[in-house]
C-alpha positions as CSV (number, residue, x, y, z in Angstrom):
1,X,2.1,9.0,13.3
2,X,0.9,11.4,15.9
3,X,3.7,13.2,17.8
4,X,2.8,15.1,21.0
5,X,4.6,18.4,21.3
6,X,3.1,20.2,24.3
7,X,4.0,22.5,27.1
8,X,5.1,19.6,29.4
9,X,7.4,18.1,26.7
10,X,9.8,20.9,26.2
11,X,13.4,20.4,24.7
12,X,14.6,20.3,28.3
13,X,12.7,17.0,28.7
14,X,15.1,15.5,26.2
15,X,18.2,17.4,27.5
16,X,19.9,14.2,28.7
17,X,18.8,12.0,25.8
18,X,21.1,10.9,23.0
19,X,20.9,13.0,19.9
20,X,18.8,10.4,18.0
21,X,16.7,11.2,14.9
22,X,13.6,11.3,17.0
23,X,15.1,13.9,19.4
24,X,16.1,16.0,16.4
25,X,12.6,15.9,14.9
26,X,11.0,16.7,18.2
27,X,13.3,19.7,18.8
28,X,12.6,21.0,15.2
29,X,8.9,20.7,15.7
30,X,9.0,22.3,19.1
31,X,10.8,25.3,17.6
32,X,8.4,25.7,14.7
33,X,5.1,25.5,16.7
34,X,2.6,28.3,17.0
35,X,1.9,27.6,20.6
36,X,2.0,24.6,22.9
37,X,-0.9,23.0,21.1
38,X,-2.2,22.6,17.6
39,X,-1.9,20.3,14.6
40,X,1.1,20.0,12.4
41,X,1.8,18.4,9.0
42,X,5.3,17.0,8.7
43,X,7.2,15.5,5.8
44,X,9.5,12.4,6.0
45,X,12.5,14.6,6.6
46,X,10.9,15.9,9.9
47,X,10.2,19.3,8.5
48,X,7.1,21.0,9.8
49,X,5.2,22.1,6.7
50,X,2.2,23.8,8.4
51,X,0.8,24.3,11.9
52,X,-2.8,25.3,12.7
53,X,-4.1,26.1,16.2
54,X,-7.9,26.3,16.1
55,X,-10.4,24.4,14.0
56,X,-14.1,25.4,14.1
57,X,-15.4,22.1,12.8
58,X,-14.5,18.9,11.0
59,X,-14.5,20.6,7.6
60,X,-11.8,22.9,8.8
61,X,-9.6,20.0,9.9
62,X,-10.1,18.2,6.6
63,X,-9.3,21.4,4.7
64,X,-6.1,21.9,6.6
65,X,-5.1,18.2,6.1
66,X,-5.8,18.5,2.4
67,X,-3.6,21.6,2.2
68,X,-0.9,19.8,4.2
69,X,-1.0,16.9,1.7
70,X,-0.5,19.4,-1.2
71,X,2.6,20.8,0.6
72,X,3.8,17.3,1.4
73,X,3.6,16.2,-2.2
74,X,6.0,19.1,-3.2
75,X,8.7,18.0,-0.7
76,X,7.9,14.5,0.7
77,X,11.4,13.6,1.7
78,X,12.5,16.9,3.1
79,X,15.4,17.3,0.7
80,X,14.4,20.9,-0.1
81,X,14.3,23.8,2.4
82,X,10.8,24.7,3.5
83,X,9.2,27.6,5.3
84,X,6.7,26.5,7.9
85,X,3.3,28.1,7.6
86,X,1.6,28.9,10.9
87,X,-2.1,29.7,11.4
88,X,-4.0,30.6,14.5
89,X,-7.2,29.8,12.5
90,X,-6.7,27.9,9.3
91,X,-8.5,29.9,6.5
92,X,-11.4,28.2,4.8
């Protein structure tokens, strides 16, 4: 499911919101992002596994998503701690 985490949707946007699971996930993703844009792969526990900013072509996007799937399979439910990987340009 796509989740928008951009410059106009900062944690202040949710300041008055109840502390629901969605708000917790949003705040976690916002803290982990490279910049106010990009693509992120997240597991079911709401942990950001990898962020990438720029993709030169469709093959780069598919490569990044394949890599994200590998990381997802290692910790699909978010029960283990994870270090978020961040790339300005995802390596080919």
